[in-house]
N, C-alpha and C positions, 0 to 999 in steps of 0.2 A: 503495502500499499503504501503509495507517497502521498508527503504534504501536502493540503490544498495552498500554503504561503509557497510552495515549492514554485507551482507553475503559472505561480501569477508573475506577470514581468513587468517590472518599477513603473510606474507611471514617467511622465514624461514630465519637465518642468512647464507650466504654462508659458506660454508668453505674455507679456503685460499687455491687459488688452488696451487696447486707443476708447479715450473717452474725449469724444469733442465738445459735450456738451458740458463740462467740470470745468471750471476759470481754477481751479486750485490742482488740474493734474498736475507733477511733474513741481510741484512746489514742494521745498520741503520747511517744516515745521518753524525750522531756522531761521530760515531767508526770510517766512511772514513775519517772523517779531523783530529782525533785524528791521524791515521796512516800516513797521508801526511804529518801532526806536525812534527815526530816521525821524520819520513822520511829526509822530502826534509827543515823541520823549516819555519817558518813566512815567511822568509827573501826570499827562495828558491822557494815556493809558492806562492808568490807575483810576483816571475819575471816568475814565468809560469803562470799564473792566473792573469794580472793586473785589480785588479776590488778595491776597497779602504780598503772594511772591512781588506783584508790581506796586504793593504800596509804600512794603520796610526794606530797606536795604538790598532795590534788587538788581538782581544780577539775570544774566542770559545764563549758563549753569541751571539757576535756580529755577527759573521761569519753565524751561524746557523739560526737566524733571517732573514738574507739578503737572505740568499740561498733555505732557506722556501718560500723565498717569489715572488723570480725571478728565474722564471726555466730556462735559457739559461744558468746564472752561476749555479746553481746546475748539468747543462748536461755536461757542463767542469770539474766541482771538478771530478761526473763519470771518464769520461772521463781520466784524469792525474790517480783516482786510479786503473781502466783500466788497464793504461797504466806501472806504476809503478807494481800492483802485476804480469803484464804477463810479464815483466823480468826479474825474474825467482831472482832477486839480493835482495828481499824487506824478509824479514824474519820476520812476523807478530806473 
């Protein structure tokens, strides 16, 4: 008798899917954060998204760590980024 797992071929890695309607496709969280800070500065960012990592002794690393672990906060950052680039007054 053969083991059913041995007869299965390993799955091929899937190529990244094209996302033509996703304005965030290809933009890293780190890139978004740098652009938001350049545009709003930390104080402006903290007034728009009230989270401690923006308000008290903010750093890129602490903010990225928090945002990667906190989906609701990351969503707020993504929404603010989309709002910023959608206004047309941002030159990135």
